Short mmCIF file of the C-alpha atoms (twelve columns), coordinates in Angstrom:
data_MODEL
# 
_entry.id   MODEL 
# 
loop_
_atom_site.group_PDB 
_atom_site.id 
_atom_site.type_symbol 
_atom_site.label_atom_id 
_atom_site.label_alt_id 
_atom_site.label_comp_id 
_atom_site.label_asym_id 
_atom_site.label_seq_id 
_atom_site.Cartn_x 
_atom_site.Cartn_y 
_atom_site.Cartn_z 
_atom_site.pdbx_PDB_model_num 
ATOM 1   C CA . MET A 1   135.560 95.095  154.714 1 
ATOM 2   C CA . ALA A 2   138.714 93.023  155.031 1 
ATOM 3   C CA . SER A 3   141.870 94.749  156.172 1 
ATOM 4   C CA . LEU A 4   144.496 95.887  153.684 1 
ATOM 5   C CA . ARG A 5   146.957 93.283  154.932 1 
ATOM 6   C CA . ASN A 6   144.454 90.428  154.502 1 
ATOM 7   C CA . ILE A 7   143.567 91.522  150.969 1 
ATOM 8   C CA . LYS A 8   147.236 91.889  150.043 1 
ATOM 9   C CA . ASP A 9   148.015 88.417  151.471 1 
ATOM 10  C CA . ARG A 10  145.178 86.917  149.415 1 
ATOM 11  C CA . ILE A 11  146.451 88.570  146.239 1 
ATOM 12  C CA . THR A 12  149.970 87.251  146.896 1 
ATOM 13  C CA . SER A 13  148.625 83.754  147.559 1 
ATOM 14  C CA . ILE A 14  146.494 83.687  144.404 1 
ATOM 15  C CA . LYS A 15  149.417 84.940  142.303 1 
ATOM 16  C CA . SER A 16  151.531 82.054  143.618 1 
ATOM 17  C CA . THR A 17  148.765 79.583  142.752 1 
ATOM 18  C CA . GLN A 18  148.413 81.150  139.306 1 
ATOM 19  C CA . LYS A 19  152.099 80.565  138.599 1 
ATOM 20  C CA . ILE A 20  151.638 76.870  139.440 1 
ATOM 21  C CA . THR A 21  148.495 76.431  137.306 1 
ATOM 22  C CA . LYS A 22  150.127 78.258  134.393 1 
ATOM 23  C CA . ALA A 23  153.188 76.018  134.588 1 
ATOM 24  C CA . MET A 24  151.001 72.900  134.780 1 
ATOM 25  C CA . LYS A 25  149.012 74.103  131.766 1 
ATOM 26  C CA . MET A 26  152.228 74.470  129.750 1 
ATOM 27  C CA . VAL A 27  153.490 71.043  130.792 1 
ATOM 28  C CA . ALA A 28  150.141 69.404  129.967 1 
ATOM 29  C CA . ALA A 29  150.031 71.200  126.594 1 
ATOM 30  C CA . ALA A 30  153.480 69.841  125.695 1 
ATOM 31  C CA . LYS A 31  152.562 66.325  126.802 1 
ATOM 32  C CA . VAL A 32  149.159 66.253  125.141 1 
ATOM 33  C CA . ARG A 33  150.719 66.991  121.741 1 
ATOM 34  C CA . LYS A 34  152.933 63.937  122.164 1 
ATOM 35  C CA . ALA A 35  149.996 61.839  123.371 1 
ATOM 36  C CA . GLU A 36  147.844 63.035  120.462 1 
ATOM 37  C CA . SER A 37  150.598 62.048  118.032 1 
ATOM 38  C CA . ALA A 38  150.718 58.589  119.598 1 
ATOM 39  C CA . VAL A 39  146.952 58.216  119.201 1 
ATOM 40  C CA . LYS A 40  147.101 59.376  115.566 1 
ATOM 41  C CA . ALA A 41  149.918 56.950  114.827 1 
ATOM 42  C CA . SER A 42  148.238 53.940  116.453 1 
ATOM 43  C CA . ARG A 43  144.668 54.304  115.198 1 
ATOM 44  C CA . PRO A 44  145.312 53.243  111.570 1 
ATOM 45  C CA . PHE A 45  147.155 50.117  112.763 1 
ATOM 46  C CA . THR A 46  144.345 49.309  115.212 1 
ATOM 47  C CA . PHE A 47  141.730 49.633  112.501 1 
ATOM 48  C CA . GLU A 48  143.663 47.527  109.982 1 
ATOM 49  C CA . LEU A 49  144.281 44.884  112.650 1 
ATOM 50  C CA . TYR A 50  140.553 44.911  113.377 1 
ATOM 51  C CA . LYS A 51  139.746 44.329  109.696 1 
ATOM 52  C CA . MET A 52  142.232 41.470  109.494 1 
ATOM 53  C CA . PHE A 53  140.906 39.883  112.671 1 
ATOM 54  C CA . ASN A 54  137.323 40.367  111.482 1 
ATOM 55  C CA . TRP A 55  138.067 38.388  108.333 1 
ATOM 56  C CA . VAL A 56  139.851 35.621  110.215 1 
ATOM 57  C CA . TYR A 57  137.065 35.484  112.797 1 
ATOM 58  C CA . LYS A 58  134.362 35.102  110.138 1 
ATOM 59  C CA . ASN A 59  136.304 32.323  108.401 1 
ATOM 60  C CA . ALA A 60  136.890 30.591  111.727 1 
ATOM 61  C CA . GLN A 61  133.126 30.445  112.257 1 
ATOM 62  C CA . ASN A 62  132.592 28.869  108.841 1 
ATOM 63  C CA . GLU A 63  135.327 26.233  109.106 1 
ATOM 64  C CA . GLN A 64  136.029 23.391  111.465 1 
ATOM 65  C CA . ILE A 65  139.060 24.562  113.427 1 
ATOM 66  C CA . ASP A 66  141.190 22.594  115.814 1 
ATOM 67  C CA . LYS A 67  140.431 23.254  119.468 1 
ATOM 68  C CA . ILE A 68  143.772 23.377  121.220 1 
ATOM 69  C CA . LYS A 69  144.793 24.292  124.735 1 
ATOM 70  C CA . THR A 70  148.127 25.961  125.393 1 
ATOM 71  C CA . GLU A 71  149.902 27.300  128.439 1 
ATOM 72  C CA . ASN A 72  149.424 30.809  127.080 1 
ATOM 73  C CA . SER A 73  145.802 31.673  127.810 1 
ATOM 74  C CA . LEU A 74  145.694 34.260  125.014 1 
ATOM 75  C CA . GLU A 75  146.309 31.515  122.437 1 
ATOM 76  C CA . ASN A 76  143.308 29.453  123.544 1 
ATOM 77  C CA . TYR A 77  141.103 31.010  120.916 1 
ATOM 78  C CA . SER A 78  138.304 28.455  121.218 1 
ATOM 79  C CA . ALA A 79  137.917 29.299  124.928 1 
ATOM 80  C CA . LEU A 80  138.180 33.055  124.360 1 
ATOM 81  C CA . PHE A 81  135.474 32.891  121.660 1 
ATOM 82  C CA . GLU A 82  133.110 30.981  123.943 1 
ATOM 83  C CA . LYS A 83  129.903 32.842  124.745 1 
ATOM 84  C CA . ARG A 84  128.227 31.585  127.902 1 
ATOM 85  C CA . ASP A 85  125.491 32.610  130.296 1 
ATOM 86  C CA . VAL A 86  126.712 35.742  132.007 1 
ATOM 87  C CA . LYS A 87  126.709 35.283  135.770 1 
ATOM 88  C CA . SER A 88  129.797 37.361  136.531 1 
ATOM 89  C CA . VAL A 89  131.132 40.465  134.790 1 
ATOM 90  C CA . GLY A 90  134.618 41.948  134.884 1 
ATOM 91  C CA . ILE A 91  134.998 45.690  134.288 1 
ATOM 92  C CA . VAL A 92  138.387 47.212  133.538 1 
ATOM 93  C CA . VAL A 93  138.299 50.884  134.578 1 
ATOM 94  C CA . VAL A 94  141.013 53.023  132.962 1 
ATOM 95  C CA . SER A 95  141.414 56.275  134.915 1 
ATOM 96  C CA . SER A 96  144.563 58.313  135.644 1 
ATOM 97  C CA . ASN A 97  147.512 58.456  138.033 1 
ATOM 98  C CA . LYS A 98  147.324 62.188  138.746 1 
ATOM 99  C CA . GLY A 99  144.621 64.656  139.649 1 
ATOM 100 C CA . LEU A 100 144.010 68.307  138.713 1 
ATOM 101 C CA . ALA A 101 142.439 67.179  135.443 1 
ATOM 102 C CA . GLY A 102 139.013 68.690  135.947 1 
ATOM 103 C CA . ALA A 103 136.168 66.176  136.041 1 
ATOM 104 C CA . TYR A 104 138.075 63.562  134.034 1 
ATOM 105 C CA . CYS A 105 138.440 60.887  136.728 1 
ATOM 106 C CA . ALA A 106 134.992 61.643  138.180 1 
ATOM 107 C CA . ASN A 107 133.401 61.095  134.754 1 
ATOM 108 C CA . VAL A 108 135.147 57.738  134.300 1 
ATOM 109 C CA . VAL A 109 134.207 56.551  137.800 1 
ATOM 110 C CA . ARG A 110 130.589 57.703  137.374 1 
ATOM 111 C CA . TYR A 111 130.317 55.865  134.056 1 
ATOM 112 C CA . ALA A 112 131.795 52.692  135.570 1 
ATOM 113 C CA . LEU A 113 129.466 52.833  138.590 1 
ATOM 114 C CA . ASN A 114 126.419 53.232  136.349 1 
ATOM 115 C CA . LEU A 115 127.547 50.172  134.382 1 
ATOM 116 C CA . ILE A 116 128.082 48.237  137.616 1 
ATOM 117 C CA . LYS A 117 124.652 49.299  138.861 1 
ATOM 118 C CA . GLN A 118 123.093 48.015  135.649 1 
ATOM 119 C CA . TYR A 119 124.743 44.590  135.915 1 
ATOM 120 C CA . ARG A 120 124.007 44.316  139.649 1 
ATOM 121 C CA . SER A 121 120.324 45.049  138.978 1 
ATOM 122 C CA . GLU A 122 120.358 42.036  136.636 1 
ATOM 123 C CA . GLY A 123 121.678 39.852  139.458 1 
ATOM 124 C CA . LYS A 124 125.190 39.512  138.072 1 
ATOM 125 C CA . LYS A 125 128.365 39.445  140.139 1 
ATOM 126 C CA . VAL A 126 130.764 42.266  139.241 1 
ATOM 127 C CA . CYS A 127 134.554 42.318  139.607 1 
ATOM 128 C CA . VAL A 128 136.578 45.430  138.859 1 
ATOM 129 C CA . TYR A 129 140.131 45.832  137.529 1 
ATOM 130 C CA . LEU A 130 141.461 49.333  138.191 1 
ATOM 131 C CA . VAL A 131 144.065 50.978  135.961 1 
ATOM 132 C CA . GLY A 132 145.472 54.175  137.485 1 
ATOM 133 C CA . GLN A 133 145.688 55.396  141.064 1 
ATOM 134 C CA . LYS A 134 143.044 58.144  141.076 1 
ATOM 135 C CA . ALA A 135 140.063 55.821  140.712 1 
ATOM 136 C CA . VAL A 136 141.131 53.517  143.550 1 
ATOM 137 C CA . ALA A 137 139.914 55.686  146.445 1 
ATOM 138 C CA . ALA A 138 136.624 56.541  144.733 1 
ATOM 139 C CA . MET A 139 135.892 52.916  143.821 1 
ATOM 140 C CA . LYS A 140 136.772 51.683  147.302 1 
ATOM 141 C CA . ASN A 141 134.372 54.211  148.819 1 
ATOM 142 C CA . ALA A 142 131.606 53.008  146.497 1 
ATOM 143 C CA . GLN A 143 132.398 49.313  146.904 1 
ATOM 144 C CA . SER A 144 130.018 48.563  149.779 1 
ATOM 145 C CA . ARG A 145 127.188 50.619  148.290 1 
ATOM 146 C CA . TYR A 146 127.306 49.079  144.801 1 
ATOM 147 C CA . GLY A 147 128.364 45.587  145.874 1 
ATOM 148 C CA . PHE A 148 131.310 44.799  143.622 1 
ATOM 149 C CA . GLU A 149 134.729 43.231  144.159 1 
ATOM 150 C CA . ILE A 150 138.022 44.931  143.341 1 
ATOM 151 C CA . LYS A 151 139.908 42.117  141.642 1 
ATOM 152 C CA . LYS A 152 143.202 43.807  140.817 1 
ATOM 153 C CA . VAL A 153 144.802 47.254  140.746 1 
ATOM 154 C CA . TYR A 154 147.330 48.253  138.070 1 
ATOM 155 C CA . ALA A 155 148.659 51.370  139.780 1 
ATOM 156 C CA . ASN A 156 151.687 52.134  137.588 1 
ATOM 157 C CA . LEU A 157 150.477 50.947  134.199 1 
ATOM 158 C CA . LEU A 158 149.953 54.485  132.871 1 
ATOM 159 C CA . ASP A 159 153.453 55.665  133.810 1 
ATOM 160 C CA . GLY A 160 154.906 54.117  130.680 1 
ATOM 161 C CA . ILE A 161 152.357 52.755  128.219 1 
ATOM 162 C CA . ASN A 162 153.754 49.974  126.059 1 
ATOM 163 C CA . ALA A 163 152.718 46.737  124.397 1 
ATOM 164 C CA . THR A 164 154.441 44.580  127.028 1 
ATOM 165 C CA . SER A 165 152.403 45.910  129.959 1 
ATOM 166 C CA . SER A 166 149.233 45.708  127.860 1 
ATOM 167 C CA . TYR A 167 150.047 42.080  127.058 1 
ATOM 168 C CA . ILE A 168 150.421 41.263  130.768 1 
ATOM 169 C CA . VAL A 169 147.001 42.766  131.506 1 
ATOM 170 C CA . ALA A 170 145.496 40.844  128.582 1 
ATOM 171 C CA . GLN A 171 146.965 37.600  129.932 1 
ATOM 172 C CA . ASN A 172 145.586 38.219  133.424 1 
ATOM 173 C CA . LEU A 173 142.117 38.905  132.042 1 
ATOM 174 C CA . ALA A 174 142.260 35.858  129.751 1 
ATOM 175 C CA . ASN A 175 143.303 33.665  132.696 1 
ATOM 176 C CA . ASP A 176 140.300 34.776  134.750 1 
ATOM 177 C CA . PHE A 177 137.965 34.342  131.788 1 
ATOM 178 C CA . ILE A 178 139.176 30.853  130.884 1 
ATOM 179 C CA . ALA A 179 139.146 29.784  134.533 1 
ATOM 180 C CA . GLY A 180 135.437 30.630  134.626 1 
ATOM 181 C CA . ASP A 181 135.767 33.375  137.233 1 
ATOM 182 C CA . ILE A 182 134.450 35.936  134.733 1 
ATOM 183 C CA . ASP A 183 131.915 35.347  131.933 1 
ATOM 184 C CA . LEU A 184 132.105 38.778  130.323 1 
ATOM 185 C CA . ILE A 185 134.817 41.454  130.435 1 
ATOM 186 C CA . GLN A 186 134.108 45.090  129.574 1 
ATOM 187 C CA . LEU A 187 136.636 47.903  129.358 1 
ATOM 188 C CA . VAL A 188 135.678 51.454  130.440 1 
ATOM 189 C CA . THR A 189 137.875 54.143  128.922 1 
ATOM 190 C CA . THR A 190 137.741 57.527  127.184 1 
ATOM 191 C CA . ARG A 191 138.072 58.099  123.456 1 
ATOM 192 C CA . TYR A 192 140.116 61.180  122.606 1 
ATOM 193 C CA . LYS A 193 138.506 63.508  120.043 1 
ATOM 194 C CA . ASN A 194 140.352 66.819  120.336 1 
ATOM 195 C CA . MET A 195 141.911 69.166  122.875 1 
ATOM 196 C CA . MET A 196 138.497 70.076  124.260 1 
ATOM 197 C CA . THR A 197 136.522 66.855  123.913 1 
ATOM 198 C CA . TYR A 198 136.660 63.200  124.926 1 
ATOM 199 C CA . ILE A 199 133.969 60.529  125.114 1 
ATOM 200 C CA . THR A 200 133.584 58.079  127.998 1 
ATOM 201 C CA . GLU A 201 132.536 54.657  126.720 1 
ATOM 202 C CA . HIS A 202 132.943 50.911  127.230 1 
ATOM 203 C CA . TRP A 203 134.185 48.192  124.892 1 
ATOM 204 C CA . GLN A 204 133.648 44.446  125.094 1 
ATOM 205 C CA . LEU A 205 136.965 42.673  125.499 1 
ATOM 206 C CA . LEU A 206 136.084 39.036  126.283 1 
ATOM 207 C CA . PRO A 207 134.618 36.841  124.910 1 
ATOM 208 C CA . VAL A 208 136.371 38.028  121.792 1 
ATOM 209 C CA . SER A 209 134.041 39.206  119.063 1 
ATOM 210 C CA . SER A 210 134.617 40.835  115.708 1 
ATOM 211 C CA . GLU A 211 131.755 43.235  116.374 1 
ATOM 212 C CA . ILE A 212 133.763 45.800  118.328 1 
ATOM 213 C CA . GLU A 213 132.038 48.904  117.017 1 
ATOM 214 C CA . LYS A 214 134.274 51.265  118.995 1 
ATOM 215 C CA . VAL A 215 137.375 49.979  117.200 1 
ATOM 216 C CA . LYS A 216 135.866 50.768  113.797 1 
ATOM 217 C CA . GLY A 217 136.188 54.466  114.545 1 
ATOM 218 C CA . PHE A 218 139.973 54.227  114.671 1 
ATOM 219 C CA . HIS A 219 140.256 54.528  110.894 1 
ATOM 220 C CA . ASN A 220 139.902 58.299  111.428 1 
ATOM 221 C CA . ASN A 221 143.508 59.419  111.570 1 
ATOM 222 C CA . GLU A 222 142.590 63.116  111.519 1 
ATOM 223 C CA . LEU A 223 140.524 62.631  114.711 1 
ATOM 224 C CA . ASP A 224 137.881 65.207  113.834 1 
ATOM 225 C CA . VAL A 225 136.955 64.236  110.255 1 
ATOM 226 C CA . GLU A 226 134.613 61.352  109.486 1 
ATOM 227 C CA . LEU A 227 135.807 59.156  106.609 1 
ATOM 228 C CA . ASN A 228 133.927 56.400  104.800 1 
ATOM 229 C CA . ILE A 229 136.196 53.370  104.542 1 
ATOM 230 C CA . VAL A 230 135.049 50.445  102.406 1 
ATOM 231 C CA . ASP A 231 135.688 47.084  104.025 1 
ATOM 232 C CA . ASN A 232 136.819 44.732  101.255 1 
ATOM 233 C CA . THR A 233 137.800 41.817  103.474 1 
ATOM 234 C CA . ASP A 234 134.875 39.747  102.158 1 
ATOM 235 C CA . LYS A 235 136.500 39.792  98.711  1 
ATOM 236 C CA . ILE A 236 139.719 38.183  99.921  1 
ATOM 237 C CA . GLU A 237 140.217 34.717  98.506  1 
ATOM 238 C CA . PRO A 238 140.041 31.767  100.958 1 
ATOM 239 C CA . LEU A 239 143.262 30.533  102.481 1 
ATOM 240 C CA . SER A 240 145.133 28.001  100.414 1 
ATOM 241 C CA . GLU A 241 147.283 25.148  101.636 1 
ATOM 242 C CA . ALA A 242 150.408 27.120  100.745 1 
ATOM 243 C CA . ILE A 243 149.911 29.566  103.613 1 
ATOM 244 C CA . PRO A 244 149.100 29.067  107.311 1 
ATOM 245 C CA . SER A 245 145.742 27.601  108.264 1 
ATOM 246 C CA . ILE A 246 143.046 29.443  110.194 1 
ATOM 247 C CA . THR A 247 144.345 27.768  113.346 1 
ATOM 248 C CA . GLY A 248 147.883 29.014  112.768 1 
ATOM 249 C CA . VAL A 249 146.691 32.519  112.019 1 
ATOM 250 C CA . LEU A 250 144.484 32.626  115.133 1 
ATOM 251 C CA . LEU A 251 147.391 31.580  117.342 1 
ATOM 252 C CA . LYS A 252 149.270 34.673  116.206 1 
ATOM 253 C CA . ILE A 253 146.595 37.285  115.636 1 
ATOM 254 C CA . LEU A 254 144.315 36.733  118.648 1 
ATOM 255 C CA . PRO A 255 146.888 37.666  121.351 1 
ATOM 256 C CA . MET A 256 147.903 40.645  119.219 1 
ATOM 257 C CA . PHE A 257 144.295 41.749  118.781 1 
ATOM 258 C CA . VAL A 258 143.302 41.580  122.473 1 
ATOM 259 C CA . THR A 259 146.567 43.233  123.547 1 
ATOM 260 C CA . ASN A 260 146.126 46.001  120.999 1 
ATOM 261 C CA . VAL A 261 142.593 46.804  122.174 1 
ATOM 262 C CA . ILE A 262 143.969 47.349  125.693 1 
ATOM 263 C CA . TYR A 263 146.974 49.285  124.395 1 
ATOM 264 C CA . GLN A 264 144.750 51.536  122.303 1 
ATOM 265 C CA . SER A 265 142.446 52.196  125.259 1 
ATOM 266 C CA . LEU A 266 145.411 53.294  127.380 1 
ATOM 267 C CA . LEU A 267 146.642 55.701  124.691 1 
ATOM 268 C CA . GLU A 268 143.158 57.150  124.263 1 
ATOM 269 C CA . ALA A 269 142.770 57.589  128.034 1 
ATOM 270 C CA . GLN A 270 146.172 59.237  128.427 1 
ATOM 271 C CA . ALA A 271 145.500 61.769  125.671 1 
ATOM 272 C CA . SER A 272 142.040 62.524  127.109 1 
ATOM 273 C CA . GLU A 273 143.453 63.007  130.608 1 
ATOM 274 C CA . LEU A 274 146.202 65.378  129.477 1 
ATOM 275 C CA . ALA A 275 143.786 67.415  127.361 1 
ATOM 276 C CA . SER A 276 141.407 67.623  130.317 1 
ATOM 277 C CA . ARG A 277 144.238 68.744  132.610 1 
ATOM 278 C CA . MET A 278 145.375 71.388  130.140 1 
ATOM 279 C CA . THR A 279 141.815 72.736  129.897 1 
ATOM 280 C CA . ALA A 280 141.360 72.662  133.675 1 
ATOM 281 C CA . MET A 281 144.640 74.463  134.343 1 
ATOM 282 C CA . SER A 282 143.836 77.047  131.674 1 
ATOM 283 C CA . ALA A 283 140.488 77.741  133.348 1 
ATOM 284 C CA . ALA A 284 142.156 77.894  136.778 1 
ATOM 285 C CA . THR A 285 144.728 80.384  135.499 1 
ATOM 286 C CA . ASN A 286 142.010 82.599  134.008 1 
ATOM 287 C CA . ASN A 287 139.936 82.401  137.188 1 
ATOM 288 C CA . ALA A 288 142.976 83.381  139.241 1 
ATOM 289 C CA . GLU A 289 143.487 86.409  136.996 1 
ATOM 290 C CA . GLU A 290 139.878 87.476  137.532 1 
ATOM 291 C CA . MET A 291 140.177 87.045  141.300 1 
ATOM 292 C CA . ILE A 292 143.371 89.099  141.357 1 
ATOM 293 C CA . SER A 293 141.659 91.891  139.423 1 
ATOM 294 C CA . THR A 294 138.663 91.845  141.774 1 
ATOM 295 C CA . LEU A 295 140.832 91.839  144.890 1 
ATOM 296 C CA . THR A 296 143.025 94.619  143.480 1 
ATOM 297 C CA . VAL A 297 139.949 96.845  143.057 1 
ATOM 298 C CA . GLU A 298 138.842 95.950  146.583 1 
ATOM 299 C CA . TYR A 299 142.341 96.717  147.898 1 
ATOM 300 C CA . ASN A 300 142.416 100.107 146.178 1 
ATOM 301 C CA . LYS A 301 138.971 100.983 147.542 1 
ATOM 302 C CA . ALA A 302 139.998 99.993  151.065 1 
ATOM 303 C CA . ARG A 303 143.244 101.948 150.767 1 
ATOM 304 C CA . GLN A 304 141.405 105.015 149.443 1 
ATOM 305 C CA . GLY A 305 138.886 104.752 152.265 1 
ATOM 306 C CA . LYS A 306 141.637 104.565 154.843 1 
ATOM 307 C CA . ILE A 307 143.400 107.613 153.387 1 
ATOM 308 C CA . THR A 308 140.125 109.544 153.341 1 
ATOM 309 C CA . GLN A 309 139.474 108.602 156.958 1 
ATOM 310 C CA . GLU A 310 142.953 109.777 158.006 1 
ATOM 311 C CA . LEU A 311 142.532 113.097 156.183 1 
ATOM 312 C CA . THR A 312 139.166 113.589 157.826 1 
ATOM 313 C CA . GLU A 313 140.648 112.959 161.264 1 
ATOM 314 C CA . ILE A 314 143.492 115.443 160.579 1 
ATOM 315 C CA . LEU A 315 141.082 118.134 159.428 1 
ATOM 316 C CA . SER A 316 138.848 117.526 162.428 1 
ATOM 317 C CA . GLY A 317 141.859 117.912 164.712 1 
ATOM 318 C CA . VAL A 318 142.893 121.142 163.006 1 
ATOM 319 C CA . ASN A 319 139.390 122.539 163.299 1 
ATOM 320 C CA . ALA A 320 139.226 121.618 166.962 1 
ATOM 321 C CA . VAL A 321 142.548 123.397 167.715 1 
ATOM 322 C CA . SER A 322 141.571 126.527 165.805 1 
# 
């Protein structure tokens, strides 16, 4: 049995750790409410933007549109729509900047590696874009085994999520796609459901397609209630000469659409990470409480045993003298 001092030191140490985990749980709980509000606020816009883009995309396929080339790669809609034989795949992995979030980062990395393994088995080259610092070490360790290239690391992108940083990422990805370095770009992220649940999944980013099934789920502003939304975009009258042409609309809506998909993925990932951290710190706090209770019982037993031993020795001494 451990000595009284050792048991007491362990109890003191666990109590100190418990204070830290409890504080981190409270901080994560405060932050996740803000992140959840951001997700709730952005999902309706994302879904409506998807519907608008879906209508424009369908009309662009039916009409002869001008193929233009601009300095801004995100405005080269004809190139971003181009579907070609996939020889190289780009995977954007959205993880986190901080740890102590349970298995959150491990789940994202595992999902990304399984996707990489699938593409590598098909003989495709894979390049990875890493968002967040926590996935960098894990992906570098797996790089030689899975045979992929780390193209770029966005280490501080999650520190302050905004449309500007999302636009920069979208431009970088569009540049690589148009240059022919990448034929297909997928985005691995987590969809936030509630405080206890998130789903790891991947979305196709480029070539741009209206069939982004994951985006269709963003009409659910309550997050945990499924709604049936009727898509009436097919009933919209064709564009007239009095308003911008399909070309003019595409020049404006395509950069917004691609940027918003990235922006939405970052918000979803941030909310999922914070919820996972809150859950992990809550479990750690409860586990610490259980360990303290167990060690306290052990301490009391050891202390009682020591007292009993001392009394026995005193009585034995008394008996020996008498």
